[in-house]
C-alpha positions in Angstrom: 48.9 31.5 -45.9 48.7 31.8 -42.1 45.8 34.3 -42.4 43.9 32.0 -44.7 44.3 29.1 -42.3 43.1 31.2 -39.4 40.0 32.3 -41.4 39.2 28.6 -42.2 39.7 27.6 -38.6 37.4 30.4 -37.3 34.6 29.5 -39.8 34.8 25.8 -38.9 34.4 26.8 -35.2 31.2 28.7 -36.0 29.6 25.8 -37.9 30.3 23.3 -35.1 28.6 25.7 -32.5 25.5 25.9 -34.7 24.7 22.2 -34.6 21.3 21.3 -33.1 21.3 18.5 -30.5 18.7 15.8 -31.3 17.5 12.6 -29.7 15.6 9.5 -30.7 12.2 8.8 -29.1 11.0 5.2 -29.1 8.4 3.1 -27.3 5.4 0.8 -27.6 1.8 1.9 -28.0 -0.7 -0.5 -26.3 -4.4 -0.6 -25.5 -4.9 0.6 -21.9 -7.3 -2.2 -21.0 -6.1 -5.2 -23.0 -2.4 -4.3 -23.2 -2.5 -5.5 -26.8 -0.2 -3.6 -29.2 -1.8 -1.1 -31.4 -0.7 -1.6 -35.0 -0.5 1.5 -37.3 -1.0 4.2 -34.6 0.4 7.6 -35.7 3.0 9.1 -33.4 3.9 12.7 -34.3 5.9 15.6 -32.9 3.5 18.5 -32.3 4.2 21.7 -34.2 7.4 20.5 -35.8 8.9 22.2 -38.8 9.5 20.1 -40.8 6.7 17.7 -40.0 7.9 14.6 -38.1 5.8 11.5 -37.6 6.0 7.7 -37.6 3.6 4.8 -37.4 3.7 1.9 -35.0 4.7 -1.5 -36.3 3.1 -5.0 -35.9 4.3 -5.1 -32.2 3.1 -1.5 -31.5 6.7 -0.2 -31.5 7.7 3.1 -32.9 10.9 5.1 -33.4 11.1 8.8 -34.2 14.6 10.2 -34.9 16.1 13.7 -35.0 13.8 15.1 -32.3 15.2 18.3 -30.8 16.5 17.9 -27.3 14.3 19.4 -24.6 10.6 19.3 -23.6 8.5 18.2 -26.5 4.8 17.5 -27.1 3.7 14.4 -29.0 0.3 13.4 -30.5 -0.7 9.8 -30.7 -3.7 9.0 -32.9 -5.5 5.9 -34.1 -9.0 5.5 -35.6 -11.4 4.5 -32.9 -9.5 5.9 -30.0 
């Protein structure tokens, strides 16, 4: 029984070490000249697997969850810009 408990404890330790740290990226997308919010702008994590993106809301705000911690590149696009 002790041996079984030690095996379970060891396997649990390996699974906790393999967790990926993530963060939430949020902000507001505005026009540079008028400072008006841009509604429906696409905000995406570049070269992500799986693909991760979101769209800005009525106030130009966006929120992208489960982004890996570290230096990331984002692409913001909107028709006409």
